[in-house]
N, C-alpha and C positions, 0 to 999 in steps of 0.2 A: 802864369798866361796861363800856358800848355795844359796846365791841368783846367782853365779858368773854359779852356776854347772844349777841354773834351767834356766838359761837364755842361754840355749844353741844354733845354730843354728837351728836343725833340730826340736828342742821347739818353738824357734820363727818362722820357714817357717810353721810350723804346726799349730800355734795358728794365724799370718797373714794367712793363709790359710784358716783357719776354719773363721777368721773374715770376708776374702772377701768371701768366699762361703755365707757366714750369709748378708757381705755385696750384693753379690750379688744376690742370693735370694729376699732380701729385696727390692731392687731397681728393680726387675723386679715384685716384687706383686708392685709395688709404679709405674712403668712405666704401666703396664698390666690395673693396677688400674687407671691413670692417659689418656691409652687412649681409653679405656669405659668413658672415661666421658667425651672428646673429643668428640668421636661418638657419645655419643644422644645428646652434643651441634647441631652436622652439623644436624642432626635429627631435636632438635628442632627447628633449625633454617629455616630448610628445609620447615619445617613445619607450621609454625608463614609466613612463604611471600607465601607460598601456601593457605593458609588461608584468605591471604592479599589480593592475586593477584586476588580469587575466590571472595568474600565483591566488591571490586574494579572493578571486572568485571559483577556482577549482577549488580551495578550502572549505571553502561557503558553501557548494553546491555535495563537496562528499560528508559535510557534517552533518548540513539538515538533509542527506538520505540516514544517515546514522541515526537521528535519531525520529525519520517517520518509519526504520524498520524497526526500531525499539518500540515503539506507539504500536506500529502493527503489530510484532510479537504479543503485546499485553494485551491490546483492544479484537485482535482481530477483524479491525474494521479496513475493508480496503482502499477507503479513498486515502490512507497514508500510505499504500503503495501506489497511486494511477498514475503514478508522473515519472516510472521507473523510467520509460525510455528516452521519454524529454531533458531531462537528468545526462542520464549517460549522454545524448545527443551536446547540453551544452560544456559536461567537460573537457570530450572528445573536439569538441571547436575551439575550447578555449588553448586547448595545446596545440591543434594547428596554426592559432596565431602566436603562441609563445616561439612555435617553431618556426615560425616566418621572421618573426623579428629577431633572436639570438642567431647571436652571426658565429661566436667564437666556438672549437671546438669543446672548450670543455663545459662551456654554459650547455650547445646541444649536448651533451652528455649528460648532463646533470638533467637537461628538460626530457631526455631517453626513460631515466634511472625514474625519473616520477611517472613518466606513460608506465613502466613498467611495475614500480608498484600498484596505481591506479587500475591496470588491470586486475592484479590478483586484485585490490583490496572492493573493487566491483564482483568481482568471480565468487571471492566469497561471498558479498551481499547477499547474492540468485542463494548460495548452497548454505545459508543460514538462515534464508526465508524459508527455503525447501525442508528445512529440518524443523523447523517451529512448525510447521504446513502439516510433518509426518503424527500417524497417531498411531501407537500415542506418540507423544511426543519424548524424543534421549536428553535430559536437563543436564546430563553431563555435559552431553557432545555438543548442544547448544550454547551450555555457557563457556564452554574449550572454543570455540566460536564466535565468540563474542567476543569472550577474553584475548585473540588470536588477531580477532578485528581493530580494538583499539590498537594495539600495537603499534597496527599498519598506521592506524590514521596516526598515531603521534613519530613513525616514521616517514610520514608523508608529511604531515604539520612540518616538522624538522629542516625537511630538504628545502620544500615550498616557502621558508622564513629563510631560509640559507640564500636561499634567491633573493628573497624582497629584501633581505639586509643588504644586495651588492647594489640593488638596483637603487639602493635607499644612499647608499653611499654616491652611484653615479651621480643619481639628483642634484644630489649639493655640488656635487664640483658641476654639474652641467647646469645650475643655476648660476653659482660663482663667474661659473665663465658668462651669461646670459649677461647677466647684471653687468661686467666691467664690457661687454659691447655693449650692451646699451648708453652705458654713462660714455663712455669715451666717441661713439658717433655723435651723441645727443654735441660734449664740449665741442669735439671741431666743425659738428655743421654751425652751430653760435658764434664757435671764435672768427670762423672766418666767412662770415653774411656780408663784412666791408668789400671781397673779392668779386664776388659777383651776386646778382641777383638770381641768376641761372642755379647757381652753386644751393644757391638758397634754399628757392623755391622746390628743386631737385629732392636737396636732405629732408626738408620740410615733410616734404608727399613720401618721398619713400621710409621715413621714420614711423610718418602716421599710420601706411600700409604693413606698418610691422609691430605695430601697437596695439593695430586693428586685431590681426592674428593673437597677440599675447591677449588680445583682452576676451578674444573666441573659445582661445586655450583654457583660458579662464571659466568663463561660462559653462566649457567640456566638464572642467573638470567638479565646477561646482554642482554642474547635471547627476553628475559619478556620485560624490553626494549622495544629493537627494534618492536618488536612486538605490544605494543600499540602505540609506533611515528607510524609504517607505515599504525594501523588502523585510529588513525590520520588524516596520509594522505592522505589513502582512502576514511575519512568520511567525508574529506573536513572542521574539526574541529582543535581547542586547545583550551590549559588550559592556565590556571594564577591565579597566589594567590597572595596577599599583606596580609605579618604581618603587620597589626596595630602597636602594638609594637615597632620594627623594623622597622616599611618602608620598607621592604626591600619589592621586585618587584620579581617576577620568571616568566618566559614565557617558552612554552614548544617550541622545535624546528619547530613544525608546523606553530608555531604564524608567526615567519619570512619568513615564504616563502610563504604563506599566504600574506604578505607583498610585495613576492615577492623578499626575501632576506634570505643570509646565512643561519643559525642555528647562531644563537649568534652573532648580526653583529653589536648589540649596545649592552649598558648598561640594566641592566633589570630597565627601571627607565618607570612613563610614559611620561614626557619631551620629553621621545626621540621617543616614538608613536607618540607625537600629527603632525610635519609635515608630519606623513602620511593620518592622517584623511582630507578628505574633507573639503577645506575653509568653504563651506554653513553649516556643520554638525557641525565645531569643538565648538563653542558654547553650542550649548544644547548638546550634547558628553560631553563636560568635566563639564558642569551645573549638571547634574545627576550624573557625577564618581562624585563631590564632595558632591554633596545632602549625597552623599550613604556612601561616607566614614564619613557625618561630623555627620550623625545622624544613623547609621550600621543598611540604610535600603539597599532590594534587589535592581535589576537592570535589567529591559531590556529593549533591545532596538536596533534600525538599526539603524546604519548606512556609508557611503563611507566611503574607502582609496581609496584611489592614489595608487598604486604602481610604484613601482622604472622605470617599462619602462612606464610607464603613460596610466594604464590601470585601468580604475576606476571597484570597485567590491562593491557588498554588504554583510556585515555585521554583524549579529544578535547575540550576546554578552549579556548573563547572567551570573548577581554574584549572589551570597547571601553568606553572617555569619557563621564561627561555630569555635569552638574551635582547636585548637590544642592536642598531648599529653600533652606539657608541660602548659595548659592552655589557651595557647594564643589566641586572638581571631582574626580570620584567615578569605578575604573574595577570596573565589574563584571561578571563572568564564569559561564560555566557550564560545567559539566566534564560530562561523560557519558559512561561508562562501557559501550564499544562492544567489549568485548570479543566476544562473542559476533558481531558484523556483524562484526570486522576477522578473525576468525577464518575467518568463512564466506569473507571477499572472497578469501583466498588460497586456500582448498580450491578457490574457485569458478576461480580463475588458475592454477589446478594440471589443472586439468582441459578447461579452453580449451585449456594447451599439448598436455594430452593428447587433445581434440583434434580441435586441429591437424594434431599426428604421424600421426592415425588418417585423418584426411582426406587428410595428403599421402600414407600409405601407399595410402588406396584409388584416391586419381589415378593414383601407381604401377601400384598392381593393373591398374585401369583398360584401360594405356596396353598394361602387358605383353599384356591378355586383346584388346584389340581390333585392336594391330600385328604386337603379335614373335611371339603364337602364331600369330595368324591365317594369319599371313607360309608357315610348312610348311605347313599344312593345304591354301593355294592350290597348292600345288607339288603337292603327292602328288594335290589333286581335276585337276589339270593335266596331269600324268603318265599318272593311270588316264584321259584323257579320249583322251591319245595313242596310250595302249596301246590302246583300243576302239577309236580309228579305224585304227588301222596294221596293230594286230597278230590283230583280232575273228579273223580265217577261221583262224589259226595255229591261234587257242587251245582248249583243248579244253572242253565243255561244264562240265565241276567246274571247270575256270580260270576261264570267263562266273563260273559262280558265288559266286565268292572273290572276283573284281574286283568284281563287286553288292554283296556284301557288303561291299567297303573301304569303295566310294564310300559306301554308308546308313553304314557309320560315321561314314566324314569329315565325311558332311555332318551327323549327330546332334553331330557334335562342334562345328562350326563354331555350329552353332546355339546348343546350348548354353553356348559363350560370353558367343554377340549375348544372352544369357538371363540367365546371371550380371553384364553391365553395363547393362541394364538394372533391374537390381534393387538392383543397387551406387549406383544415381542417385535410386533413392527413399528413400536413409538418408540425401546429404545432406543441409547446412545450410540451401542457399542456395533457400531456398523462396519465393515471394514471389508473394501470395494477392492474387488480384484479380478483379471480380462476372464471369463467363462464363455468356452461355448453350450450354445443353447442348445445344438440337437445334442450333446451330452447330456448334456442335463434334462434332455426329454427323456433320453430315455430310460436313466434312474425314476422318474415320474409313470412312467407306466407301467414299469415293474413292482412299483408301489402299489397303481391302481388296477393291475393284471389280472384279479379275481372280481373286480367291480366292470370290467371293460368284459368279459369271460359270460358275466352272468348274464349281460345287457346282448352280448354278441355282436358288438359294439366294432368299429374298423375308424381307424383315429389314422391320418395321414397325415405323414411332419413334412416340410421344406424341406428346403437347406437356408434355414437360418443364421446368421452373423455369432460373433462374437462379441460380447459388451462388460464392462466395466461391471461388478453386480456386485449383489449382496447374495452368494450361494444359496442359503436356503430360506430365502425371503420370495428370490424369483424359482425356489421350486415350489414354495407353498402357493405361487401365482397362480402356476401351471396347473399344480394340483387341486387347486381349489375351478378353476375354468371349464378342469376336463371333467368335474365332479361337477358339477353343476349342469352339462350339458347332458350327459349321463340322467343326474336326478331325473332331470323335467325334460326327460324325447320320448315320446310316441309310443302309445302298447303298442304289440304286435309286429309295433315297424321298427328294427335294427339301427341305433345311429350311427350315423357318419358324418364322424370331426374333422376338419382338415383345420391346420395348425401353416401357417406359410406367412413370407414379406411380401409387403408391398410395395413399390415405388407413391415415393407422395408427391401430391399433385398439387399445382402453382393454386396458392392461391388458400389450399387446403388451411381451416384453422378449427382448433378447439378450445374453449372457454375465451372468444374475443381474441389468443394467441394464433399466430399464423404459424404454423411449422414448413419445415423448411427442411428440405432431402439431402444435403450437405450437411446435416445436424442431427435427426431423428432418424434411427430405427419406427419402419410401421411395422408388426405383427397382427395379424388377423387369426383370430377362432371361432368357424366357422360348423354350427348344427345345423341341425335336421328335425327340432325340436318341437316343443309346442309354442315357441315361442309368449311375444309377448305385444301390448300394445302402446308404442313412442311416448309417448309420452308419459309411460313413467320410466322414460330411459336413462335418466338422473336417479328417480327415489330408491332401485332394486342400490343402487351403493353406500344409499343409509343404513343406517345402524341397526339391527331387528325388525327392518322393514320389507317383507314377504308380503310379494303381490297374488302369491298361487295360495287356494286355500283349502284345496283338497286334500284329504289325506292318505290319497297313492305321493303324495308331492310335498314329501316330508323334510323341514329346510330349520335352519335359524334365525337368518338372515343377519347370518356375521360373513358370509364368505365372500361377498362382495365386497362389503365395508374392508375385505384386510388384501383385496386383491385392489381399491384405489390409496388406499392407504401406503401398500409396498410402491406400486410406482409413484407415487410423490418422493417416497423416501430416496428412489432413481431420479427423480428430479422426471418425472415424463408425468405422461396422463393417457389416459385409462374412456375412451369411449364404450354404450351399447348402442347396437342397432336390431332392431326383433320384429315382428310379423304375425300375429297369430296363427297357431296352425302352419307356420312354413320355418320359421327356424331365426334364431340368433344369431348374433356377429358383436361376436367384443374384440374392439382394435386397441393395441396397445404403440405406444410412442413411447421408443425407447431412447435418450442420449447414444451418437454415436462416440467409438473407441478414438478418443485424440491423440 
């Protein structure tokens, strides 16, 4: 009776209510703990993926930078090096993000180690490029630096992949915990829906929120994969890997695109790639591949493929071995479509051969002009001189006049040949730039022209001239020609006055529709008080064999000013002339400033 009395509906209700209340509170607490754990696991997964992405981004940027550097060294095309600063910013931005996301002392120590390797690698990039741009190129030193760069890149890859493997391991644990949190929270929510509608609604709402976070995270991961795929398409590269334990191959989507196919057009097997390799390259390519697989040695090869549409493309493929998170040996490689670069290299080689042939012909021409052609002229001049000395009394006045014309023509021919030799020197490729003081150089020029200056009773005023990067013998020839030109075309019975000075470039000053800026160029003027010329001839006087004066008193070959123009072009500068008849002429030279 007592038990029946105790187990009244009210008591049972209250007991059930109390138990339900306790269960609700307990479930709420348990559910809250589970949701908190779920959020934490999502955060951990996101952080781990970000770490992996930034690590892969660093090594990808370094490898891409290395490929661009090698392409630049081969082609000397500055387009391969225009993104140098942007690449460095991306790398160091990724390093900064990694430092923010890694918390353990060991991880931070590894990041600092990677930072140190990157600093050395980027410095070596700049050093290698500087060596490749030197003239002449020290091939042995360049190859040494390239080899050293490869070692640094491999060291960087090893450390980066160690950290990635650590994150992969952590990510697996996070995924297990994440799945467990989702499963337990779902089971708990649905099993206790009968306790209270509020708990059910709250649980469903919370779960929906968490699933939305997971969905967004998956979308972000998909977007990251799309970015990587698009980056491969833009760069014309693809990646592949071979698991040495399972023998399983993997090719990225862009690997198929390079072959002219759609992604996953065939099973990932090397046998399916062979039909696309050029028949002449199959044997060597497969030999290197098989030796690499057998001996676990890295590979680097260039071979041709024949795309589905029949187009032949050149592929640069490099691969090396590493271990994945399971400790399995894996060969990872990158295939780069270098068709344009390869064709450019072939075209450059052909141009170089052509230039070598042209230079050889030019040297032969110089030899002929400076020796073979001059010898007959010297004999003509010698015999004319002997006839004048021994037969002058017996020659008629008309004959003497003929001899004078013959002598003048021979002298003019000799000057013309020497000017042609000087002009040919300005178009040769052996141009070494050094820092040069124009004032010091002009002292040598005045010494060379001392006799001419004295004969004309001329005055040469030289202002404070700058130091420039120059080919000294060419700049010397430039001023010799300009001063000689002023002396040659001076007025009769009026001593020449030649002024050489620098002037500040005015805003909006242009030449050949190019604006000249004072920060980038020196402006040097050579002014005389000679016979001048009409301004409409200001461009023609720089043309080969173009002479404006035909008076016998003004002898010239028409090459001197053409040499001046060629020399300024060799120095990435400009020259222009301004004249006024019977007043004088001014030649203005614009030369780049030393940077």
